[in-house]
C-alpha positions as CSV (number, residue, x, y, z in Angstrom):
1,M,-5.9,8.2,-21.5
2,R,-7.5,6.0,-18.9
3,L,-6.9,6.1,-15.2
4,S,-5.6,3.2,-13.2
5,G,-6.3,2.3,-9.7
6,M,-3.2,1.7,-7.6
7,D,-3.5,-0.3,-4.4
8,I,-0.7,-0.2,-1.9
9,Y,-0.9,-2.8,0.9
10,F,1.6,-2.3,3.8
11,E,2.3,-3.0,7.4
12,I,0.4,-0.3,9.4
13,A,3.7,0.9,11.1
14,N,4.7,2.3,7.7
15,K,1.7,4.5,7.3
16,D,3.3,7.8,8.2
17,T,6.3,7.1,6.0
18,L,4.1,6.4,3.0
19,V,1.9,9.4,3.6
20,D,5.0,11.6,3.7
21,L,6.3,10.0,0.5
22,L,3.0,10.4,-1.3
23,L,2.8,14.1,-0.3
24,E,6.4,14.7,-1.3
25,E,5.8,13.2,-4.7
26,G,2.9,15.6,-5.2
27,Y,0.0,13.2,-4.6
28,D,-2.5,14.9,-2.3
29,D,-5.7,13.0,-3.2
30,F,-5.8,9.4,-2.1
31,Y,-7.7,7.1,0.2
32,F,-6.7,5.0,3.2
33,F,-8.4,1.9,4.5
34,P,-7.3,-0.1,7.6
35,C,-7.3,-3.8,7.0
36,K,-5.9,-7.1,8.3
37,R,-3.6,-9.6,6.7
38,Y,-4.5,-13.1,7.5
39,S,-1.7,-15.6,7.0
40,A,0.2,-18.6,8.3
41,G,1.9,-18.2,11.7
42,A,5.3,-17.9,10.1
43,F,4.4,-14.4,8.8
44,L,3.1,-13.2,12.1
45,I,5.5,-11.6,14.7
46,S,3.8,-11.0,18.0
47,A,2.1,-13.6,20.2
48,E,-1.2,-11.7,19.7
49,E,-0.8,-11.9,15.9
50,Q,0.0,-15.6,16.1
51,V,-3.1,-16.4,18.2
52,S,-5.4,-14.3,15.9
53,A,-3.6,-15.3,12.7
54,R,-3.9,-11.7,11.5
55,R,-1.7,-8.7,11.3
56,D,-2.6,-5.0,11.0
57,F,-2.1,-3.6,7.5
58,G,-3.2,-0.6,5.6
59,L,-4.3,0.1,2.1
60,F,-3.8,3.3,0.1
61,R,-5.8,3.7,-3.1
62,L,-4.9,6.2,-5.7
63,F,-6.2,7.0,-9.1
64,L,-3.6,7.9,-11.7
65,H,-2.2,7.2,-15.1
66,E,-0.3,4.0,-15.7
67,T,3.1,5.7,-16.3
68,E,2.7,7.7,-13.1
69,A,1.9,4.5,-11.2
70,I,5.0,2.8,-12.4
71,V,7.2,5.7,-11.3
72,L,5.5,6.0,-8.0
73,S,5.7,2.3,-7.3
74,A,9.5,2.4,-7.9
75,A,9.9,5.3,-5.5
76,I,7.8,3.4,-2.8
77,K,9.9,0.2,-3.2
78,R,13.1,2.2,-2.9
79,E,11.9,3.9,0.3
80,L,10.5,0.8,1.9
81,K,12.9,-1.8,0.4
82,D,13.1,-4.0,3.5
83,K,9.4,-3.8,4.4
84,T,6.4,-5.9,3.6
85,I,4.6,-4.1,0.8
86,K,2.4,-5.2,-2.1
87,I,1.4,-2.9,-5.0
88,F,-1.3,-3.6,-7.5
89,M,-2.6,-1.7,-10.5
90,N,-6.1,-2.1,-11.9
91,E,-7.5,-0.6,-15.1
92,L,-10.6,1.4,-14.3
93,K,-13.5,2.8,-16.1
94,E,-15.4,5.7,-14.5
95,L,-19.1,5.4,-14.6
């Protein structure tokens, strides 16, 4: 069975909540990348964000089986139901 890459993009303020959730769900091998979300002013909250047109986000990347990714994404969406979060899955082939 092939592994999939699961990318979770989220507002940086939710980082600790996501780390706790991943650890509670038994995932202890994942990667974190700080990143910025560039968008129209309507999606930006603070004056600083509106001037720079960007917002602090984070990205967690995990490598897991598709069925695990589906279950985990449902748990994340339940936990952070009112938060800005995007989850993507990519099929991978290890070299």
